[in-house]
N, CA, C, O and CB atoms as a CASP TS submission, in Angstrom:
PFRMAT TS
TARGET T0000
AUTHOR 0000-0000-0000
METHOD Language model
MODEL 1
PARENT N/A
ATOM      1  N   MET     1       6.510  -6.052  19.667  1.00  0.00           N
ATOM      2  CA  MET     1       5.075  -5.858  19.546  1.00  0.00           C
ATOM      3  C   MET     1       4.763  -4.645  18.668  1.00  0.00           C
ATOM      4  O   MET     1       3.847  -4.672  17.846  1.00  0.00           O
ATOM      5  CB  MET     1       4.442  -5.690  20.932  1.00  0.00           C
ATOM      6  N   ARG     2       5.543  -3.591  18.860  1.00  0.00           N
ATOM      7  CA  ARG     2       5.325  -2.370  18.071  1.00  0.00           C
ATOM      8  C   ARG     2       5.564  -2.640  16.585  1.00  0.00           C
ATOM      9  O   ARG     2       4.831  -2.141  15.731  1.00  0.00           O
ATOM     10  CB  ARG     2       6.253  -1.232  18.563  1.00  0.00           C
ATOM     11  N   THR     3       6.590  -3.430  16.284  1.00  0.00           N
ATOM     12  CA  THR     3       6.893  -3.752  14.893  1.00  0.00           C
ATOM     13  C   THR     3       5.773  -4.569  14.272  1.00  0.00           C
ATOM     14  O   THR     3       5.365  -4.317  13.138  1.00  0.00           O
ATOM     15  CB  THR     3       8.218  -4.510  14.793  1.00  0.00           C
ATOM     16  N   THR     4       5.282  -5.541  15.011  1.00  0.00           N
ATOM     17  CA  THR     4       4.179  -6.363  14.512  1.00  0.00           C
ATOM     18  C   THR     4       2.949  -5.518  14.247  1.00  0.00           C
ATOM     19  O   THR     4       2.252  -5.714  13.251  1.00  0.00           O
ATOM     20  CB  THR     4       3.845  -7.474  15.505  1.00  0.00           C
ATOM     21  N   ASP     5       2.687  -4.585  15.135  1.00  0.00           N
ATOM     22  CA  ASP     5       1.546  -3.693  14.955  1.00  0.00           C
ATOM     23  C   ASP     5       1.727  -2.823  13.711  1.00  0.00           C
ATOM     24  O   ASP     5       0.777  -2.609  12.957  1.00  0.00           O
ATOM     25  CB  ASP     5       1.355  -2.810  16.198  1.00  0.00           C
ATOM     26  N   SER     6       2.935  -2.327  13.499  1.00  0.00           N
ATOM     27  CA  SER     6       3.211  -1.498  12.316  1.00  0.00           C
ATOM     28  C   SER     6       3.010  -2.294  11.035  1.00  0.00           C
ATOM     29  O   SER     6       2.364  -1.828  10.097  1.00  0.00           O
ATOM     30  CB  SER     6       4.643  -0.942  12.367  1.00  0.00           C
ATOM     31  N   TRP     7       3.570  -3.499  11.006  1.00  0.00           N
ATOM     32  CA  TRP     7       3.425  -4.325   9.808  1.00  0.00           C
ATOM     33  C   TRP     7       1.982  -4.748   9.572  1.00  0.00           C
ATOM     34  O   TRP     7       1.536  -4.834   8.428  1.00  0.00           O
ATOM     35  CB  TRP     7       4.306  -5.553   9.913  1.00  0.00           C
ATOM     36  N   ALA     8       1.257  -5.010  10.643  1.00  0.00           N
ATOM     37  CA  ALA     8      -0.156  -5.363  10.499  1.00  0.00           C
ATOM     38  C   ALA     8      -0.938  -4.184   9.925  1.00  0.00           C
ATOM     39  O   ALA     8      -1.815  -4.366   9.080  1.00  0.00           O
ATOM     40  CB  ALA     8      -0.752  -5.794  11.859  1.00  0.00           C
ATOM     41  N   GLY     9      -0.619  -2.984  10.385  1.00  0.00           N
ATOM     42  CA  GLY     9      -1.281  -1.791   9.857  1.00  0.00           C
ATOM     43  C   GLY     9      -0.983  -1.581   8.388  1.00  0.00           C
ATOM     44  O   GLY     9      -1.874  -1.237   7.612  1.00  0.00           O
ATOM     45  N   ILE    10       0.265  -1.784   8.002  1.00  0.00           N
ATOM     46  CA  ILE    10       0.652  -1.629   6.593  1.00  0.00           C
ATOM     47  C   ILE    10      -0.047  -2.675   5.736  1.00  0.00           C
ATOM     48  O   ILE    10      -0.552  -2.365   4.656  1.00  0.00           O
ATOM     49  CB  ILE    10       2.187  -1.741   6.430  1.00  0.00           C
ATOM     50  N   THR    11      -0.076  -3.903   6.213  1.00  0.00           N
ATOM     51  CA  THR    11      -0.729  -4.972   5.457  1.00  0.00           C
ATOM     52  C   THR    11      -2.223  -4.707   5.300  1.00  0.00           C
ATOM     53  O   THR    11      -2.781  -4.890   4.217  1.00  0.00           O
ATOM     54  CB  THR    11      -0.507  -6.321   6.144  1.00  0.00           C
ATOM     55  N   ALA    12      -2.867  -4.276   6.378  1.00  0.00           N
ATOM     56  CA  ALA    12      -4.299  -3.978   6.308  1.00  0.00           C
ATOM     57  C   ALA    12      -4.569  -2.812   5.361  1.00  0.00           C
ATOM     58  O   ALA    12      -5.526  -2.845   4.587  1.00  0.00           O
ATOM     59  CB  ALA    12      -4.850  -3.659   7.707  1.00  0.00           C
ATOM     60  N   LEU    13      -3.730  -1.790   5.422  1.00  0.00           N
ATOM     61  CA  LEU    13      -3.906  -0.637   4.536  1.00  0.00           C
ATOM     62  C   LEU    13      -3.686  -1.020   3.084  1.00  0.00           C
ATOM     63  O   LEU    13      -4.431  -0.579   2.209  1.00  0.00           O
ATOM     64  CB  LEU    13      -2.952   0.487   4.927  1.00  0.00           C
ATOM     65  N   ALA    14      -2.687  -1.825   2.818  1.00  0.00           N
ATOM     66  CA  ALA    14      -2.428  -2.269   1.446  1.00  0.00           C
ATOM     67  C   ALA    14      -3.585  -3.116   0.916  1.00  0.00           C
ATOM     68  O   ALA    14      -4.005  -2.956  -0.230  1.00  0.00           O
ATOM     69  CB  ALA    14      -1.114  -3.068   1.380  1.00  0.00           C
ATOM     70  N   ALA    15      -4.092  -4.011   1.750  1.00  0.00           N
ATOM     71  CA  ALA    15      -5.229  -4.839   1.332  1.00  0.00           C
ATOM     72  C   ALA    15      -6.454  -3.977   1.058  1.00  0.00           C
ATOM     73  O   ALA    15      -7.184  -4.213   0.095  1.00  0.00           O
ATOM     74  CB  ALA    15      -5.555  -5.892   2.405  1.00  0.00           C
ATOM     75  N   PHE    16      -6.677  -2.973   1.908  1.00  0.00           N
ATOM     76  CA  PHE    16      -7.809  -2.083   1.686  1.00  0.00           C
ATOM     77  C   PHE    16      -7.624  -1.277   0.405  1.00  0.00           C
ATOM     78  O   PHE    16      -8.589  -1.042  -0.323  1.00  0.00           O
ATOM     79  CB  PHE    16      -7.991  -1.143   2.879  1.00  0.00           C
ATOM     80  N   GLN    17      -6.394  -0.852   0.124  1.00  0.00           N
ATOM     81  CA  GLN    17      -6.133  -0.095  -1.104  1.00  0.00           C
ATOM     82  C   GLN    17      -6.478  -0.933  -2.334  1.00  0.00           C
ATOM     83  O   GLN    17      -7.122  -0.445  -3.263  1.00  0.00           O
ATOM     84  CB  GLN    17      -4.655   0.354  -1.162  1.00  0.00           C
ATOM     85  N   VAL    18      -6.056  -2.170  -2.333  1.00  0.00           N
ATOM     86  CA  VAL    18      -6.359  -3.043  -3.470  1.00  0.00           C
ATOM     87  C   VAL    18      -7.868  -3.226  -3.598  1.00  0.00           C
ATOM     88  O   VAL    18      -8.414  -3.150  -4.699  1.00  0.00           O
ATOM     89  CB  VAL    18      -5.658  -4.417  -3.310  1.00  0.00           C
ATOM     90  N   TYR    19      -8.539  -3.466  -2.482  1.00  0.00           N
ATOM     91  CA  TYR    19      -9.995  -3.615  -2.496  1.00  0.00           C
ATOM     92  C   TYR    19     -10.668  -2.345  -3.017  1.00  0.00           C
ATOM     93  O   TYR    19     -11.590  -2.417  -3.830  1.00  0.00           O
ATOM     94  CB  TYR    19     -10.513  -3.950  -1.088  1.00  0.00           C
ATOM     95  N   ALA    20     -10.209  -1.184  -2.550  1.00  0.00           N
ATOM     96  CA  ALA    20     -10.796   0.085  -2.983  1.00  0.00           C
ATOM     97  C   ALA    20     -10.602   0.291  -4.480  1.00  0.00           C
ATOM     98  O   ALA    20     -11.521   0.728  -5.172  1.00  0.00           O
ATOM     99  CB  ALA    20     -10.180   1.256  -2.205  1.00  0.00           C
ATOM    100  N   PHE    21      -9.415  -0.019  -4.981  1.00  0.00           N
ATOM    101  CA  PHE    21      -9.179   0.140  -6.410  1.00  0.00           C
ATOM    102  C   PHE    21     -10.067  -0.783  -7.221  1.00  0.00           C
ATOM    103  O   PHE    21     -10.602  -0.380  -8.254  1.00  0.00           O
ATOM    104  CB  PHE    21      -7.722  -0.121  -6.738  1.00  0.00           C
ATOM    105  N   VAL    22     -10.228  -2.006  -6.769  1.00  0.00           N
ATOM    106  CA  VAL    22     -11.069  -2.943  -7.506  1.00  0.00           C
ATOM    107  C   VAL    22     -12.517  -2.456  -7.511  1.00  0.00           C
ATOM    108  O   VAL    22     -13.180  -2.492  -8.548  1.00  0.00           O
ATOM    109  CB  VAL    22     -10.975  -4.358  -6.893  1.00  0.00           C
ATOM    110  N   MET    23     -13.005  -2.007  -6.371  1.00  0.00           N
ATOM    111  CA  MET    23     -14.395  -1.567  -6.281  1.00  0.00           C
ATOM    112  C   MET    23     -14.623  -0.215  -6.978  1.00  0.00           C
ATOM    113  O   MET    23     -15.594  -0.062  -7.720  1.00  0.00           O
ATOM    114  CB  MET    23     -14.812  -1.471  -4.818  1.00  0.00           C
ATOM    115  N   LEU    24     -13.752   0.745  -6.749  1.00  0.00           N
ATOM    116  CA  LEU    24     -13.951   2.079  -7.307  1.00  0.00           C
ATOM    117  C   LEU    24     -13.701   2.135  -8.809  1.00  0.00           C
ATOM    118  O   LEU    24     -14.404   2.840  -9.534  1.00  0.00           O
ATOM    119  CB  LEU    24     -13.051   3.062  -6.611  1.00  0.00           C
ATOM    120  N   PHE    25     -12.711   1.401  -9.269  1.00  0.00           N
ATOM    121  CA  PHE    25     -12.357   1.468 -10.681  1.00  0.00           C
ATOM    122  C   PHE    25     -12.950   0.324 -11.484  1.00  0.00           C
ATOM    123  O   PHE    25     -12.479   0.029 -12.583  1.00  0.00           O
ATOM    124  CB  PHE    25     -10.863   1.471 -10.836  1.00  0.00           C
ATOM    125  N   HIS    26     -13.951  -0.307 -10.963  1.00  0.00           N
ATOM    126  CA  HIS    26     -14.619  -1.393 -11.675  1.00  0.00           C
ATOM    127  C   HIS    26     -15.475  -0.854 -12.828  1.00  0.00           C
ATOM    128  O   HIS    26     -15.938  -1.618 -13.674  1.00  0.00           O
ATOM    129  CB  HIS    26     -15.488  -2.208 -10.706  1.00  0.00           C
ATOM    130  N   ASP    27     -15.675   0.446 -12.851  1.00  0.00           N
ATOM    131  CA  ASP    27     -16.454   1.098 -13.905  1.00  0.00           C
ATOM    132  C   ASP    27     -15.738   0.931 -15.247  1.00  0.00           C
ATOM    133  O   ASP    27     -14.568   1.297 -15.364  1.00  0.00           O
ATOM    134  CB  ASP    27     -16.671   2.608 -13.582  1.00  0.00           C
ATOM    135  N   PRO    28     -16.407   0.391 -16.248  1.00  0.00           N
ATOM    136  CA  PRO    28     -15.743   0.165 -17.543  1.00  0.00           C
ATOM    137  C   PRO    28     -15.357   1.457 -18.265  1.00  0.00           C
ATOM    138  O   PRO    28     -14.572   1.418 -19.212  1.00  0.00           O
ATOM    139  CB  PRO    28     -16.644  -0.649 -18.439  1.00  0.00           C
ATOM    140  N   ARG    29     -15.893   2.593 -17.835  1.00  0.00           N
ATOM    141  CA  ARG    29     -15.538   3.859 -18.485  1.00  0.00           C
ATOM    142  C   ARG    29     -14.153   4.354 -18.077  1.00  0.00           C
ATOM    143  O   ARG    29     -13.576   5.205 -18.754  1.00  0.00           O
ATOM    144  CB  ARG    29     -16.574   4.919 -18.156  1.00  0.00           C
ATOM    145  N   VAL    30     -13.614   3.828 -16.973  1.00  0.00           N
ATOM    146  CA  VAL    30     -12.284   4.220 -16.525  1.00  0.00           C
ATOM    147  C   VAL    30     -11.260   3.380 -17.283  1.00  0.00           C
ATOM    148  O   VAL    30     -11.325   2.151 -17.251  1.00  0.00           O
ATOM    149  CB  VAL    30     -12.129   4.043 -14.974  1.00  0.00           C
ATOM    150  N   PRO    31     -10.308   4.034 -17.968  1.00  0.00           N
ATOM    151  CA  PRO    31      -9.322   3.274 -18.744  1.00  0.00           C
ATOM    152  C   PRO    31      -8.449   2.385 -17.847  1.00  0.00           C
ATOM    153  O   PRO    31      -8.108   2.755 -16.723  1.00  0.00           O
ATOM    154  CB  PRO    31      -8.435   4.233 -19.544  1.00  0.00           C
ATOM    155  N   THR    32      -8.107   1.236 -18.360  1.00  0.00           N
ATOM    156  CA  THR    32      -7.289   0.283 -17.608  1.00  0.00           C
ATOM    157  C   THR    32      -5.942   0.879 -17.243  1.00  0.00           C
ATOM    158  O   THR    32      -5.430   0.616 -16.155  1.00  0.00           O
ATOM    159  CB  THR    32      -7.089  -0.997 -18.409  1.00  0.00           C
ATOM    160  N   ILE    33      -5.360   1.672 -18.126  1.00  0.00           N
ATOM    161  CA  ILE    33      -4.048   2.261 -17.844  1.00  0.00           C
ATOM    162  C   ILE    33      -4.111   3.206 -16.640  1.00  0.00           C
ATOM    163  O   ILE    33      -3.149   3.300 -15.878  1.00  0.00           O
ATOM    164  CB  ILE    33      -3.528   3.015 -19.078  1.00  0.00           C
ATOM    165  N   ALA    34      -5.217   3.895 -16.469  1.00  0.00           N
ATOM    166  CA  ALA    34      -5.378   4.788 -15.312  1.00  0.00           C
ATOM    167  C   ALA    34      -5.453   3.982 -14.024  1.00  0.00           C
ATOM    168  O   ALA    34      -4.894   4.381 -13.002  1.00  0.00           O
ATOM    169  CB  ALA    34      -6.644   5.660 -15.466  1.00  0.00           C
ATOM    170  N   ILE    35      -6.134   2.864 -14.073  1.00  0.00           N
ATOM    171  CA  ILE    35      -6.246   1.994 -12.900  1.00  0.00           C
ATOM    172  C   ILE    35      -4.873   1.439 -12.529  1.00  0.00           C
ATOM    173  O   ILE    35      -4.477   1.474 -11.364  1.00  0.00           O
ATOM    174  CB  ILE    35      -7.245   0.837 -13.167  1.00  0.00           C
ATOM    175  N   VAL    36      -4.160   0.935 -13.511  1.00  0.00           N
ATOM    176  CA  VAL    36      -2.849   0.336 -13.265  1.00  0.00           C
ATOM    177  C   VAL    36      -1.865   1.383 -12.757  1.00  0.00           C
ATOM    178  O   VAL    36      -1.126   1.127 -11.806  1.00  0.00           O
ATOM    179  CB  VAL    36      -2.309  -0.324 -14.542  1.00  0.00           C
ATOM    180  N   ALA    37      -1.846   2.561 -13.381  1.00  0.00           N
ATOM    181  CA  ALA    37      -0.925   3.617 -12.956  1.00  0.00           C
ATOM    182  C   ALA    37      -1.217   4.050 -11.525  1.00  0.00           C
ATOM    183  O   ALA    37      -0.293   4.241 -10.735  1.00  0.00           O
ATOM    184  CB  ALA    37      -1.016   4.824 -13.900  1.00  0.00           C
ATOM    185  N   SER    38      -2.469   4.204 -11.193  1.00  0.00           N
ATOM    186  CA  SER    38      -2.846   4.610  -9.847  1.00  0.00           C
ATOM    187  C   SER    38      -2.480   3.542  -8.827  1.00  0.00           C
ATOM    188  O   SER    38      -1.983   3.862  -7.747  1.00  0.00           O
ATOM    189  CB  SER    38      -4.337   4.908  -9.781  1.00  0.00           C
ATOM    190  N   LEU    39      -2.718   2.295  -9.151  1.00  0.00           N
ATOM    191  CA  LEU    39      -2.386   1.202  -8.243  1.00  0.00           C
ATOM    192  C   LEU    39      -0.874   1.084  -8.058  1.00  0.00           C
ATOM    193  O   LEU    39      -0.403   0.862  -6.943  1.00  0.00           O
ATOM    194  CB  LEU    39      -2.961  -0.121  -8.767  1.00  0.00           C
ATOM    195  N   VAL    40      -0.112   1.230  -9.140  1.00  0.00           N
ATOM    196  CA  VAL    40       1.355   1.163  -9.057  1.00  0.00           C
ATOM    197  C   VAL    40       1.886   2.296  -8.191  1.00  0.00           C
ATOM    198  O   VAL    40       2.786   2.082  -7.380  1.00  0.00           O
ATOM    199  CB  VAL    40       1.990   1.227 -10.466  1.00  0.00           C
ATOM    200  N   LEU    41       1.346   3.492  -8.351  1.00  0.00           N
ATOM    201  CA  LEU    41       1.782   4.626  -7.537  1.00  0.00           C
ATOM    202  C   LEU    41       1.497   4.377  -6.061  1.00  0.00           C
ATOM    203  O   LEU    41       2.348   4.634  -5.210  1.00  0.00           O
ATOM    204  CB  LEU    41       1.091   5.916  -7.998  1.00  0.00           C
ATOM    205  N   THR    42       0.321   3.886  -5.761  1.00  0.00           N
ATOM    206  CA  THR    42      -0.043   3.609  -4.371  1.00  0.00           C
ATOM    207  C   THR    42       0.838   2.523  -3.764  1.00  0.00           C
ATOM    208  O   THR    42       1.298   2.657  -2.630  1.00  0.00           O
ATOM    209  CB  THR    42      -1.507   3.198  -4.282  1.00  0.00           C
ATOM    210  N   VAL    43       1.070   1.459  -4.507  1.00  0.00           N
ATOM    211  CA  VAL    43       1.919   0.374  -4.011  1.00  0.00           C
ATOM    212  C   VAL    43       3.351   0.866  -3.818  1.00  0.00           C
ATOM    213  O   VAL    43       4.020   0.467  -2.866  1.00  0.00           O
ATOM    214  CB  VAL    43       1.891  -0.828  -4.982  1.00  0.00           C
ATOM    215  N   SER    44       3.820   1.723  -4.708  1.00  0.00           N
ATOM    216  CA  SER    44       5.159   2.289  -4.562  1.00  0.00           C
ATOM    217  C   SER    44       5.276   3.118  -3.297  1.00  0.00           C
ATOM    218  O   SER    44       6.256   2.994  -2.562  1.00  0.00           O
ATOM    219  CB  SER    44       5.510   3.140  -5.772  1.00  0.00           C
ATOM    220  N   LEU    45       4.297   3.952  -3.037  1.00  0.00           N
ATOM    221  CA  LEU    45       4.324   4.763  -1.826  1.00  0.00           C
ATOM    222  C   LEU    45       4.237   3.900  -0.571  1.00  0.00           C
ATOM    223  O   LEU    45       4.924   4.164   0.415  1.00  0.00           O
ATOM    224  CB  LEU    45       3.184   5.773  -1.844  1.00  0.00           C
ATOM    225  N   MET    46       3.401   2.877  -0.604  1.00  0.00           N
ATOM    226  CA  MET    46       3.292   1.985   0.541  1.00  0.00           C
ATOM    227  C   MET    46       4.596   1.208   0.748  1.00  0.00           C
ATOM    228  O   MET    46       4.981   0.943   1.886  1.00  0.00           O
ATOM    229  CB  MET    46       2.114   1.014   0.353  1.00  0.00           C
ATOM    230  N   SER    47       5.269   0.845  -0.331  1.00  0.00           N
ATOM    231  CA  SER    47       6.546   0.152  -0.222  1.00  0.00           C
ATOM    232  C   SER    47       7.597   1.066   0.402  1.00  0.00           C
ATOM    233  O   SER    47       8.425   0.616   1.195  1.00  0.00           O
ATOM    234  CB  SER    47       7.013  -0.339  -1.602  1.00  0.00           C
ATOM    235  N   PHE    48       7.564   2.337   0.045  1.00  0.00           N
ATOM    236  CA  PHE    48       8.487   3.305   0.638  1.00  0.00           C
ATOM    237  C   PHE    48       8.257   3.396   2.145  1.00  0.00           C
ATOM    238  O   PHE    48       9.215   3.411   2.918  1.00  0.00           O
ATOM    239  CB  PHE    48       8.316   4.696  -0.018  1.00  0.00           C
ATOM    240  N   VAL    49       7.013   3.455   2.559  1.00  0.00           N
ATOM    241  CA  VAL    49       6.698   3.522   3.991  1.00  0.00           C
ATOM    242  C   VAL    49       7.152   2.244   4.694  1.00  0.00           C
ATOM    243  O   VAL    49       7.708   2.305   5.790  1.00  0.00           O
ATOM    244  CB  VAL    49       5.180   3.745   4.209  1.00  0.00           C
ATOM    245  N   ALA    50       6.919   1.093   4.072  1.00  0.00           N
ATOM    246  CA  ALA    50       7.349  -0.169   4.672  1.00  0.00           C
ATOM    247  C   ALA    50       8.867  -0.226   4.802  1.00  0.00           C
ATOM    248  O   ALA    50       9.385  -0.668   5.827  1.00  0.00           O
ATOM    249  CB  ALA    50       6.848  -1.354   3.840  1.00  0.00           C
ATOM    250  N   ALA    51       9.586   0.221   3.766  1.00  0.00           N
ATOM    251  CA  ALA    51      11.048   0.233   3.823  1.00  0.00           C
ATOM    252  C   ALA    51      11.540   1.192   4.898  1.00  0.00           C
ATOM    253  O   ALA    51      12.513   0.897   5.593  1.00  0.00           O
ATOM    254  CB  ALA    51      11.636   0.622   2.460  1.00  0.00           C
ATOM    255  N   TYR    52      10.883   2.331   5.041  1.00  0.00           N
ATOM    256  CA  TYR    52      11.265   3.290   6.073  1.00  0.00           C
ATOM    257  C   TYR    52      11.055   2.701   7.470  1.00  0.00           C
ATOM    258  O   TYR    52      11.920   2.835   8.336  1.00  0.00           O
ATOM    259  CB  TYR    52      10.460   4.590   5.918  1.00  0.00           C
ATOM    260  N   LEU    53       9.929   2.062   7.687  1.00  0.00           N
ATOM    261  CA  LEU    53       9.687   1.439   8.985  1.00  0.00           C
ATOM    262  C   LEU    53      10.691   0.327   9.270  1.00  0.00           C
ATOM    263  O   LEU    53      11.124   0.160  10.411  1.00  0.00           O
ATOM    264  CB  LEU    53       8.270   0.887   9.046  1.00  0.00           C
ATOM    265  N   TRP    54      11.058  -0.422   8.256  1.00  0.00           N
ATOM    266  CA  TRP    54      12.057  -1.471   8.415  1.00  0.00           C
ATOM    267  C   TRP    54      13.403  -0.857   8.780  1.00  0.00           C
ATOM    268  O   TRP    54      14.101  -1.354   9.663  1.00  0.00           O
ATOM    269  CB  TRP    54      12.176  -2.311   7.128  1.00  0.00           C
ATOM    270  N   TYR    55      13.765   0.233   8.090  1.00  0.00           N
ATOM    271  CA  TYR    55      15.034   0.918   8.380  1.00  0.00           C
ATOM    272  C   TYR    55      15.044   1.474   9.806  1.00  0.00           C
ATOM    273  O   TYR    55      16.043   1.347  10.514  1.00  0.00           O
ATOM    274  CB  TYR    55      15.275   2.060   7.367  1.00  0.00           C
ATOM    275  N   VAL    56      13.946   2.084  10.223  1.00  0.00           N
ATOM    276  CA  VAL    56      13.869   2.626  11.585  1.00  0.00           C
ATOM    277  C   VAL    56      13.985   1.495  12.604  1.00  0.00           C
ATOM    278  O   VAL    56      14.630   1.654  13.640  1.00  0.00           O
ATOM    279  CB  VAL    56      12.542   3.407  11.794  1.00  0.00           C
ATOM    280  N   ASN    57      13.366   0.362  12.312  1.00  0.00           N
ATOM    281  CA  ASN    57      13.432  -0.768  13.228  1.00  0.00           C
ATOM    282  C   ASN    57      14.870  -1.288  13.345  1.00  0.00           C
ATOM    283  O   ASN    57      15.301  -1.667  14.434  1.00  0.00           O
ATOM    284  CB  ASN    57      12.492  -1.892  12.757  1.00  0.00           C
ATOM    285  N   LEU    58      15.607  -1.309  12.244  1.00  0.00           N
ATOM    286  CA  LEU    58      16.997  -1.757  12.288  1.00  0.00           C
ATOM    287  C   LEU    58      17.916  -0.746  12.981  1.00  0.00           C
ATOM    288  O   LEU    58      18.966  -1.122  13.503  1.00  0.00           O
ATOM    289  CB  LEU    58      17.497  -2.021  10.879  1.00  0.00           C
ATOM    290  N   SER    59      17.534   0.512  12.989  1.00  0.00           N
ATOM    291  CA  SER    59      18.366   1.560  13.569  1.00  0.00           C
ATOM    292  C   SER    59      18.283   1.607  15.084  1.00  0.00           C
ATOM    293  O   SER    59      19.105   2.256  15.730  1.00  0.00           O
ATOM    294  CB  SER    59      17.973   2.893  13.005  1.00  0.00           C
ATOM    295  N   ARG    60      17.311   0.934  15.651  1.00  0.00           N
ATOM    296  CA  ARG    60      17.172   0.953  17.110  1.00  0.00           C
ATOM    297  C   ARG    60      18.310   0.170  17.766  1.00  0.00           C
ATOM    298  O   ARG    60      18.727  -0.873  17.261  1.00  0.00           O
ATOM    299  CB  ARG    60      15.805   0.366  17.532  1.00  0.00           C
ATOM    300  N   PRO    61      18.802   0.676  18.882  1.00  0.00           N
ATOM    301  CA  PRO    61      19.897  -0.051  19.562  1.00  0.00           C
ATOM    302  C   PRO    61      19.430  -1.313  20.238  1.00  0.00           C
ATOM    303  O   PRO    61      20.233  -2.022  20.845  1.00  0.00           O
ATOM    304  CB  PRO    61      20.558   0.835  20.585  1.00  0.00           C
TER
END
């Protein structure tokens, strides 16, 4: 149950991040490269957290 809750939280946070980037960076004055770089950085950090949670889950006896 704890694992499902963790993954649900990560999924919800990732979905919100994508939504926030689309809404906040929808301004045409913001360069596309800045949007992509920011989104890639966020997804990378979220992937690191997901991998860490997966590793911790596997480490449990």
